[in-house]
C-alpha positions in Angstrom: 17.2 66.4 18.2 17.5 70.0 17.7 20.4 71.7 19.7 17.5 73.6 21.6 15.6 70.6 22.5 16.4 68.5 26.0 17.1 64.4 26.0 13.8 64.9 29.2 11.3 67.5 27.0 8.3 65.9 25.6 7.9 64.6 22.2 4.8 62.3 20.4 5.7 59.3 18.4 3.0 59.4 15.5 2.9 56.2 14.0 1.0 55.9 10.4 0.6 52.5 8.5 -1.9 51.1 6.1 -1.5 50.8 2.6 1.0 52.6 0.4 -0.6 55.5 -1.7 0.8 58.9 -3.1 0.6 61.6 -0.7 0.2 59.6 2.8 3.9 61.8 3.9 3.2 65.1 2.6 -0.6 64.5 3.9 0.5 63.9 7.4 2.9 66.8 7.8 0.9 69.1 6.3 -1.9 67.6 9.2 0.7 68.1 11.4 2.0 71.9 10.4 -1.4 73.7 11.6 0.3 72.9 15.2 3.8 74.4 14.6 5.5 71.4 15.7 9.0 70.5 14.7 10.0 67.6 13.4 12.8 65.2 15.6 13.4 62.2 13.3 11.2 59.9 10.1 11.0 56.6 9.3 9.5 55.2 6.9 9.1 51.6 5.5 7.4 50.4 2.1 6.9 46.0 2.5 4.4 44.9 0.0 3.0 47.7 -1.0 1.9 48.3 3.1 3.4 51.6 5.0 4.9 52.1 8.0 5.6 56.0 8.5 6.6 56.9 12.2 7.6 60.5 13.2 8.7 61.8 16.0 7.6 65.6 16.6 7.8 68.3 19.4 4.7 68.6 21.6 2.4 71.3 20.5 1.7 74.5 22.0 -0.2 74.2 25.5 -3.9 72.7 25.0 -3.1 71.7 21.5 -2.3 68.0 21.5 -5.6 66.9 22.3 -6.7 68.8 19.3 -3.8 67.3 17.3 -4.6 63.5 18.0 -8.3 64.3 17.2 -7.3 66.0 13.8 -4.6 63.3 13.2 -6.7 60.3 13.4 -9.4 61.8 11.3 -7.0 62.5 8.7 -6.0 58.7 8.6 -9.2 57.5 8.5 -10.0 59.6 5.6 -7.1 58.0 4.2 -8.0 54.5 5.2 -4.7 54.9 7.3 -4.5 53.7 11.4 -2.7 55.8 13.2 -1.6 55.8 16.7 0.3 58.6 19.0 2.1 57.8 21.5 3.7 60.6 24.2 7.0 60.3 25.6 10.8 62.0 26.3 13.5 62.7 23.9 14.8 60.9 21.1 15.9 57.7 20.5 18.6 56.4 23.0 22.1 57.2 21.9 24.0 54.1 20.1 27.0 52.6 21.8 30.1 52.7 20.7 30.7 50.4 18.0 29.2 51.0 14.8 28.7 47.7 12.1 27.0 46.5 9.0 26.4 43.2 9.1 25.1 41.6 5.5 23.4 38.4 5.1 23.0 36.5 2.7 20.5 33.5 2.0 19.5 30.8 -1.1 16.6 31.5 0.3 16.7 33.1 3.4 14.9 31.5 6.2 13.2 32.6 8.7 15.0 30.1 11.3 18.7 31.1 10.0 17.4 34.9 10.1 16.5 34.5 13.9 19.5 32.5 15.1 21.7 35.7 13.5 19.5 38.6 15.4 20.0 36.4 18.5 23.5 36.3 17.8 24.0 39.8 17.7 22.2 40.7 21.2 24.6 37.7 22.8 27.6 39.3 21.5 26.1 43.1 23.2 24.8 44.5 19.9 21.9 46.0 18.9 20.1 46.3 16.0 19.3 49.4 14.8 18.0 49.2 11.0 17.3 46.6 8.7 17.5 46.3 5.0 17.1 44.6 2.1 19.8 45.3 -0.8 18.4 42.3 -2.7 16.5 39.9 -3.4 17.5 37.9 -6.4 20.1 36.4 -7.3 20.1 35.9 -3.2 17.7 37.5 -0.9 20.5 40.2 1.0 19.4 42.0 3.9 21.7 44.5 5.9 21.2 44.8 9.5 22.7 48.0 11.3 24.3 46.8 14.0 26.1 49.4 17.3 27.3 49.2 20.4 30.1 46.0 19.8 33.1 46.6 18.0 33.2 44.5 14.1 36.0 42.3 15.0 34.8 39.8 17.9 31.0 40.6 15.8 32.4 38.9 13.3 34.4 36.3 15.0 31.1 35.7 16.8 28.3 34.9 13.8 31.1 33.6 11.5 30.4 29.7 13.3 26.5 30.3 13.1 26.5 31.7 9.5 28.5 28.5 8.2 26.1 26.1 10.1 22.4 28.3 9.5 23.4 27.9 5.6 24.4 31.5 5.2 27.0 34.0 4.1 27.6 36.4 6.5 30.1 39.3 6.5 30.5 42.2 8.8 32.3 45.5 8.3 32.9 48.6 10.2 30.3 51.8 9.4 31.1 54.7 8.4 32.1 57.2 5.7 34.8 54.9 4.2 31.5 52.6 2.5 31.2 54.8 -0.1 34.7 56.2 -0.5 36.9 54.7 -3.8 38.4 51.2 -3.0 40.3 49.1 -5.0 39.1 45.4 -5.6 41.6 42.3 -6.7 40.4 38.8 -7.8 41.8 35.9 -8.2 41.2 34.2 -11.7 40.3 31.0 -11.3 37.4 29.6 -10.1 36.8 32.9 -8.9 36.7 35.2 -12.0 36.5 32.5 -14.5 34.9 28.8 -14.0 37.7 27.4 -15.0 41.6 26.3 -13.5 43.4 27.9 -17.1 46.4 25.1 -16.5 43.5 22.3 -16.6 42.4 23.9 -20.2 45.9 23.7 -21.3 46.5 20.2 -20.2 43.8 19.2 -21.6 45.1 20.0 -25.3 48.2 18.5 -24.2 46.4 15.1 -23.2 47.3 15.3 -19.2 44.6 16.7 -17.8 44.2 14.3 -15.2 48.1 14.3 -13.7 47.4 18.2 -13.3 44.2 18.2 -11.8 45.3 16.1 -8.9 48.8 18.4 -7.9 46.3 21.7 -8.6 43.9 19.9 -6.4 46.7 19.0 -4.0 48.0 22.4 -4.3 44.7 24.4 -3.6 44.0 22.1 -0.7 47.3 23.8 1.2 49.1 20.2 1.0 51.7 21.4 -1.8 54.1 23.9 -2.2 52.4 26.7 -4.4 55.8 27.0 -6.7 56.5 23.8 -6.8 53.5 22.8 -7.8 53.4 25.3 -10.5 57.0 24.3 -11.6 55.6 20.2 -12.2 52.3 21.3 -13.3 54.0 23.4 -16.7 56.5 21.3 -17.3 53.7 18.7 -17.9 53.0 21.6 -21.3 56.6 21.0 -23.0 56.3 21.0 -26.5 52.7 22.4 -26.7 52.1 24.4 -29.9 51.9 28.1 -28.7 48.3 27.7 -31.3 46.7 26.4 -28.6 47.1 30.1 -26.4 43.9 31.6 -28.8 42.2 28.4 -28.5 42.1 28.4 -24.4 41.6 32.0 -24.3 38.4 30.9 -26.2 37.6 28.1 -24.0 37.5 30.3 -21.2 34.0 30.8 -19.4 33.2 33.9 -16.7 31.7 33.1 -13.5 28.0 34.4 -13.5 27.8 38.1 -12.3 31.1 38.4 -13.1 30.5 40.9 -16.2 28.0 42.9 -13.9 30.7 43.2 -10.6 33.1 44.5 -12.6 31.5 46.8 -14.8 29.0 48.6 -11.5 32.1 49.0 -9.5 33.9 50.4 -12.5 30.4 53.2 -12.6 30.8 53.6 -9.2 34.3 54.3 -9.5 36.5 51.5 -8.1 39.4 50.3 -9.4 39.6 46.1 -10.8 42.5 43.5 -10.6 43.5 40.4 -11.2 46.1 38.7 -9.6 47.1 34.8 -10.7 48.7 31.6 -10.9 47.9 30.8 -14.0 49.5 32.7 -16.9 49.3 36.4 -18.6 48.5 34.3 -21.4 45.2 34.7 -20.5 45.0 37.7 -17.9 46.1 40.1 -20.0 43.4 38.9 -22.9 40.4 38.9 -19.7 42.7 42.6 -19.1 41.5 43.7 -22.4 37.4 42.7 -22.5 36.8 43.4 -18.9 38.5 46.8 -18.6 40.6 46.0 -15.9 42.9 48.3 -14.0 46.1 45.6 -13.2 46.3 42.6 -14.2 49.5 40.3 -13.1 50.5 36.5 -13.6 52.9 34.0 -14.5 54.5 33.8 -17.7 54.3 30.5 -19.9 57.8 30.4 -22.1 57.7 30.3 -25.1 60.3 30.0 -28.0 59.8 28.8 -31.4 56.9 28.7 -31.4 57.1 26.2 -28.5 55.4 26.0 -24.9 59.2 25.0 -23.0 57.2 23.9 -20.0 59.1 26.4 -18.2 57.5 30.0 -16.4 59.4 33.4 -17.0 59.4 36.5 -14.5 58.0 37.0 -11.3 56.3 34.2 -9.8 52.4 34.9 -8.5 52.5 32.5 -5.7 51.1 33.3 -2.5 52.9 35.5 -0.6 53.2 37.3 -4.3 49.2 37.8 -4.5 49.7 39.6 -1.1 52.5 41.8 -2.6 50.7 42.2 -5.9 47.7 43.6 -3.8 49.9 46.2 -1.4 51.2 47.7 -5.4 48.5 47.9 -6.9 47.2 49.7 -3.9 49.6 52.3 -4.0 49.7 53.0 -7.8 45.2 53.4 -7.1 46.5 55.5 -4.3 44.0 53.5 -2.1 44.4 52.7 1.6 45.3 48.8 2.2 42.1 48.9 4.8 39.7 50.2 1.9 40.6 47.4 -0.8 39.0 43.8 -0.9 40.3 40.8 -2.3 38.4 38.0 -3.7 39.8 34.0 -3.6 38.8 30.5 -3.5 42.3 28.9 -2.4 44.9 28.6 0.0 46.7 30.2 -2.2 44.8 32.9 -1.6 45.1 33.4 1.9 47.7 36.3 2.6 45.7 38.4 0.2 42.6 38.1 1.8 44.0 38.8 5.4 45.8 41.6 4.2 42.9 43.4 2.4 40.4 45.7 4.2 37.9 42.8 3.4 38.1 39.5 2.5 35.9 37.5 0.9 36.1 33.8 -0.1 34.2 33.1 -2.9 32.6 29.0 -3.3 36.1 28.5 -1.2 37.7 25.4 0.5 36.9 25.1 4.1 40.2 26.1 5.7 40.2 29.4 3.3 36.3 30.3 4.4 37.4 30.1 8.0 40.6 32.3 7.6 38.4 35.4 5.3 36.3 38.1 6.7 34.0 37.2 4.6 32.1 34.4 2.7 29.9 33.6 -0.5 28.8 30.4 -1.6 26.5 31.1 -3.8 28.1 31.2 -7.8 27.0 34.6 -8.4 30.2 37.0 -8.4 28.1 40.0 -8.4 26.9 39.1 -4.8 30.0 40.3 -3.7 28.8 43.6 -4.8 25.9 43.6 -1.3 28.8 43.5 0.8 29.9 47.2 -0.7 26.4 48.1 0.4 25.2 48.3 -3.7 21.7 47.6 -4.2 20.1 45.2 -6.4 18.0 48.2 -7.9 21.0 50.1 -8.0 22.4 47.9 -10.3 19.4 47.3 -12.7 18.8 51.5 -13.0 22.4 52.1 -13.8 22.2 48.8 -16.6 18.8 51.2 -18.0 20.8 54.2 -17.8 24.2 53.0 -19.8 21.0 51.7 -22.5 19.1 54.5 -22.9 
């Protein structure tokens, strides 16, 4: 609303709907221009080839409203569209305090889930101002712009319903920071890659069953990570160092991992990994994927053999959070602008320290504690939680190929 227009001034809401075709928007405003009206607000949506165009305009000069209505209806009919014109006062009502963006991921996204999420937003005191589709594959992702309720209570209110409805929900505060430079830090095992690196090493040592048993207990939070790390690594003692290259070749990236990192880098984000695994693998991943940061434990190798020990600073649960803070400081990014992604109990401190902590196909205890959860096997779906659309990803890929 312009400064000269008050909330009591008469306005007209002009709504045009029908089959989308070129020239509709220009044609409507060309028609309205003859009546010296000012534009207060515009909204246009196209869904499956059907357009809804709404224009909120000031009232025309005295005596011309009837002629405006007749002319708009006549123009719409000539374009094989329908028109509806409603009189009223002022602009949209002011949005309530508290602005959040609620991203919902479904595979599929059912009408029941959508209804329940919308009802829960309302029950929490929020108002849905706008809904926008971010992606239609590999998952359906939609974003609700919500006002009237603070972000934290809204996140809490939606978390339980999301799990019960089989959808993933992320709630973040709206604002300019959504598009600001960020730092994204990921766990490696079962997050960036599909494998547990120590189990790949154990397969070559013939002790994979013992190692997998200890790993599972550690990821459930039943064992101290550092103790379990030393116990598992000890089983690798005597393994020839040539196995490192074999393990590197066996590592399988999670579907969508390359797309996620490539897109983040194009957006100007910095990307890093922290791992309870080993630098013998993360250094290779850093080089291959162009990562800005990488830190993990280091397997000790003496005389061409693994000694069954690790050297240097231990990267455990607390260490991952410490490294997130260190990377953020080096990147010049406020901690509130960081995103952490992980799946296990040893990622919890990092997820909680980040501005946005994402549990990726995580254990129940991690899903419950994280800010957001993704439970589909595509790592690039994290982009939708940052407001990046599938079309933007594909357009960037196409531009690079030219």
